C-alpha positions as CSV (number, residue, x, y, z in Angstrom):
1,M,-69.1,69.1,-27.2
2,D,-68.7,70.0,-23.4
3,T,-68.9,67.3,-21.5
4,V,-71.4,68.0,-18.6
5,I,-71.6,65.1,-16.6
6,K,-69.1,62.3,-15.8
7,C,-69.7,59.4,-13.7
8,E,-66.2,57.3,-12.8
9,H,-67.2,53.9,-11.3
10,I,-70.3,54.4,-9.7
11,G,-71.4,52.0,-7.8
12,K,-74.5,51.3,-5.2
13,T,-75.4,48.4,-2.7
14,F,-78.2,48.2,-0.4
15,S,-78.1,46.8,3.0
16,G,-80.9,45.0,4.9
17,A,-82.4,42.3,6.6
18,N,-81.3,39.8,4.2
19,G,-77.9,40.8,3.7
20,D,-76.5,43.0,1.2
21,F,-77.9,43.4,-2.1
22,E,-75.9,45.2,-5.4
23,V,-77.7,47.4,-7.3
24,I,-75.0,48.9,-9.7
25,G,-71.5,47.3,-10.1
26,D,-69.3,49.6,-12.2
27,I,-70.5,52.0,-14.3
28,S,-68.7,55.0,-16.0
29,L,-70.9,57.0,-18.2
30,E,-70.4,60.7,-19.3
31,A,-73.4,63.1,-20.8
32,K,-71.8,66.1,-23.3
33,R,-73.7,69.5,-23.5
34,N,-77.4,69.4,-25.4
35,E,-77.2,66.0,-25.6
36,I,-80.0,62.9,-25.0
37,V,-78.8,59.8,-23.3
38,V,-80.9,56.8,-23.2
39,L,-80.6,54.1,-20.4
40,F,-81.9,51.2,-21.8
41,G,-82.9,47.9,-20.5
42,P,-85.1,45.4,-18.6
43,G,-87.1,46.6,-15.8
44,Q,-85.7,46.6,-12.0
45,C,-82.0,46.2,-13.3
46,G,-80.6,49.8,-11.7
47,K,-81.9,52.2,-14.2
48,T,-83.9,54.6,-11.9
49,T,-81.3,54.0,-8.7
50,L,-78.6,55.2,-11.2
51,L,-80.3,58.4,-11.8
52,K,-81.4,58.9,-8.4
53,V,-77.5,58.3,-7.7
54,I,-76.2,60.8,-10.4
55,A,-79.3,63.7,-8.7
56,G,-78.0,63.1,-5.7
57,L,-81.0,62.0,-4.2
58,E,-79.1,58.4,-3.6
59,K,-75.5,58.1,-2.1
60,A,-73.3,55.7,-4.3
61,S,-71.4,53.3,-2.9
62,H,-68.6,53.7,-4.4
63,G,-67.5,55.9,-7.6
64,S,-68.1,60.3,-7.9
65,I,-70.0,62.5,-10.2
66,S,-69.5,65.4,-11.2
67,I,-71.2,68.1,-13.0
68,N,-69.5,70.6,-15.3
69,G,-66.4,69.8,-13.4
70,K,-67.6,70.1,-10.1
71,E,-68.3,67.2,-7.3
72,K,-71.9,65.9,-7.0
73,T,-72.7,64.3,-3.6
74,K,-75.8,65.8,-3.1
75,P,-79.2,67.7,-4.4
76,G,-78.9,71.2,-6.1
77,P,-80.9,73.2,-8.9
78,E,-78.1,71.9,-11.4
79,C,-80.3,69.1,-11.8
80,G,-84.1,68.9,-12.3
81,L,-85.8,65.5,-11.8
82,V,-89.3,64.5,-14.0
83,Y,-90.7,61.4,-12.5
84,Q,-92.9,58.6,-14.3
85,T,-95.8,60.0,-11.7
86,T,-95.8,63.8,-12.0
87,A,-96.0,64.3,-8.2
88,L,-97.4,67.6,-8.8
89,F,-99.0,69.2,-6.0
90,P,-102.6,68.7,-5.9
91,W,-103.3,71.9,-3.7
92,L,-101.8,74.4,-6.7
93,T,-103.3,75.4,-9.8
94,A,-101.0,74.3,-13.2
95,M,-98.8,78.5,-12.6
96,G,-99.0,77.3,-8.9
97,N,-96.8,74.0,-9.8
98,V,-94.7,75.7,-12.6
99,E,-93.8,78.5,-10.6
100,Y,-92.7,76.8,-6.9
101,G,-88.9,76.3,-7.3
102,P,-88.4,80.4,-8.4
103,K,-90.8,80.9,-5.6
104,I,-89.3,79.2,-2.9
105,R,-85.6,80.7,-4.1
106,G,-87.2,84.3,-3.6
107,V,-88.1,85.2,-7.3
108,G,-90.5,88.3,-7.5
109,R,-94.0,87.7,-7.8
110,K,-93.8,89.3,-11.8
111,E,-91.0,87.9,-12.6
112,R,-91.6,84.5,-11.5
113,R,-94.8,84.6,-13.4
114,A,-93.1,85.9,-16.7
115,K,-90.8,83.0,-16.8
116,A,-93.3,80.2,-15.5
117,Q,-95.8,81.4,-18.0
118,H,-93.0,81.2,-20.5
119,Y,-92.8,77.4,-20.0
120,I,-96.0,76.9,-19.6
121,D,-96.3,78.1,-23.8
122,L,-93.8,76.3,-24.5
123,V,-95.0,73.1,-23.8
124,G,-98.8,74.0,-25.0
125,L,-100.7,74.7,-22.0
126,T,-101.7,78.1,-22.5
127,G,-105.1,78.6,-21.2
128,F,-104.8,76.0,-18.5
129,E,-102.9,78.0,-15.9
130,K,-105.7,78.4,-13.6
131,S,-106.2,74.5,-13.7
132,Y,-106.0,72.0,-11.1
133,P,-103.8,68.7,-11.7
134,I,-107.1,66.6,-11.0
135,Q,-108.7,68.7,-13.7
136,L,-105.9,67.7,-16.5
137,S,-105.1,64.6,-18.1
138,G,-102.2,62.4,-17.9
139,G,-100.1,63.7,-20.8
140,M,-100.9,67.3,-19.8
141,R,-100.1,67.2,-15.9
142,Q,-96.9,65.4,-17.4
143,R,-96.2,68.5,-19.1
144,V,-96.9,70.7,-16.4
145,G,-93.8,68.4,-15.3
146,I,-91.5,69.2,-17.5
147,A,-92.7,72.9,-17.3
148,R,-91.6,73.1,-13.9
149,V,-88.5,71.3,-14.2
150,Y,-87.5,73.8,-17.2
151,C,-88.6,76.6,-15.1
152,N,-85.5,75.8,-12.3
153,E,-83.1,76.2,-15.5
154,P,-81.2,73.4,-14.8
155,E,-78.4,72.2,-16.5
156,V,-79.3,69.0,-16.6
157,M,-82.7,67.1,-16.7
158,L,-82.8,64.0,-15.1
159,M,-86.2,61.9,-16.2
160,D,-87.4,58.3,-15.3
161,E,-90.1,56.8,-17.3
162,P,-91.6,60.2,-17.8
163,F,-94.0,58.6,-20.0
164,G,-94.6,55.1,-18.8
165,H,-97.7,55.3,-17.5
166,L,-99.5,56.9,-20.4
167,D,-101.8,55.1,-22.8
168,A,-99.6,54.2,-25.7
169,Q,-101.0,56.8,-28.0
170,T,-100.5,59.8,-25.7
171,R,-97.0,58.2,-25.2
172,Y,-96.0,58.7,-28.6
173,L,-97.1,62.5,-28.7
174,M,-95.6,62.7,-25.4
175,Q,-92.2,62.0,-27.1
176,Q,-92.8,64.3,-30.3
177,E,-94.0,67.1,-28.3
178,L,-91.0,66.5,-25.9
179,E,-88.4,66.4,-29.2
180,R,-90.1,70.0,-30.1
181,I,-89.2,71.4,-26.4
182,W,-86.0,70.2,-26.6
183,E,-85.5,71.5,-29.9
184,A,-86.6,75.0,-29.1
185,E,-84.4,75.1,-25.6
186,K,-81.9,72.1,-25.4
187,R,-81.0,71.2,-22.5
188,T,-78.8,67.8,-21.5
189,I,-80.8,65.4,-20.9
190,I,-80.5,61.6,-18.9
191,F,-83.6,59.3,-20.1
192,V,-84.7,56.0,-18.7
193,T,-87.0,53.9,-20.4
194,N,-87.1,50.1,-20.9
195,N,-89.4,50.7,-24.5
196,I,-87.0,50.6,-27.3
197,E,-88.6,52.7,-29.6
198,E,-88.8,55.3,-26.9
199,A,-85.2,54.9,-26.6
200,L,-84.2,55.2,-30.5
201,Y,-86.5,57.8,-30.8
202,M,-85.4,60.3,-28.3
203,A,-81.9,59.6,-27.5
204,D,-78.4,60.1,-29.5
205,R,-76.9,58.1,-27.8
206,V,-78.4,54.7,-26.1
207,L,-76.8,53.0,-23.0
208,V,-77.6,49.1,-22.6
209,M,-77.6,48.4,-18.8
210,T,-77.6,45.0,-17.8
211,N,-79.6,42.9,-15.3
212,C,-78.7,43.8,-11.2
213,P,-75.8,44.3,-10.8
214,A,-76.1,46.7,-13.5
215,T,-72.7,47.6,-15.4
216,I,-72.6,49.3,-19.6
217,K,-73.2,46.0,-21.6
218,K,-72.8,47.8,-24.8
219,E,-73.6,51.9,-26.4
220,F,-75.1,52.9,-29.6
221,K,-74.7,56.4,-31.5
222,I,-78.2,57.1,-32.8
223,D,-77.1,58.8,-36.1
224,L,-81.1,59.5,-37.2
225,P,-82.7,62.8,-38.6
226,R,-85.1,63.9,-36.4
227,P,-88.0,63.9,-36.1
228,R,-87.3,60.2,-36.3
229,V,-89.7,57.3,-38.1
230,Y,-90.9,54.0,-36.2
231,T,-90.2,52.5,-39.9
232,D,-87.3,53.9,-41.4
233,P,-85.2,51.4,-41.8
234,E,-81.8,52.0,-39.6
235,F,-84.2,52.7,-37.0
236,L,-85.8,49.4,-37.7
237,R,-82.2,47.3,-37.7
238,L,-80.9,49.2,-34.6
239,R,-84.1,47.9,-32.5
240,R,-83.4,44.3,-33.9
241,E,-79.5,44.5,-33.1
242,I,-80.4,46.6,-29.5
243,T,-83.2,43.9,-28.7
244,S,-81.0,41.0,-29.5
245,I,-78.2,42.2,-26.7
246,V,-80.9,43.1,-24.1
247,D,-80.7,40.5,-20.7
248,A,-84.0,39.0,-19.6
249,S,-85.8,40.8,-17.2
250,E,-86.0,38.8,-14.3
């Protein structure tokens, strides 16, 4: 597979009133085309910061990032970001939110509506086009967020604990739904989570991160058939092995 994302020796240090704080030590990673790479580790270990650096929302203190061989230094349409909180525009309907990206790029109404409808259908929200975010459940709002990113047709989707605020049952259903959507229209995905079951369910590879300053402690290739079963013996073995090496959260 082609390499889509390449991060080389990324580091990030924040400066504050109490001095410098090194969040990311030295991280190098790659993501192949249509691969799901999960960043897994304890809370507050730098996973979200790394995702923001890849997205161009934060500037790395050192190192370089390239997407399809081109240096990445600022936000651009090649990356779509799905947040834990959906960050939908509350004054826009589901359709208005999904078609927003193409609209501001000047895509004509008929074309963007057709594209937005395609992704609304893909995420299972047919019939809710005119609903506002406040009228939708948490899982439905996250579907709108996923459809909105897909509608921009990014090469890379960066997902920052997208199901972390959902209840356990809805979270499990959304994992299944995201896998279904990804199978229908594959993208390269970097997915952040601190939930081991979610990591194993979603990932082609799991990168286990250390506490700050974050580095990659170990990489696991998850060679399990999809859809995955939580009670599969190999799933449970990997769960035990990965859990045993994760740093305690501070």
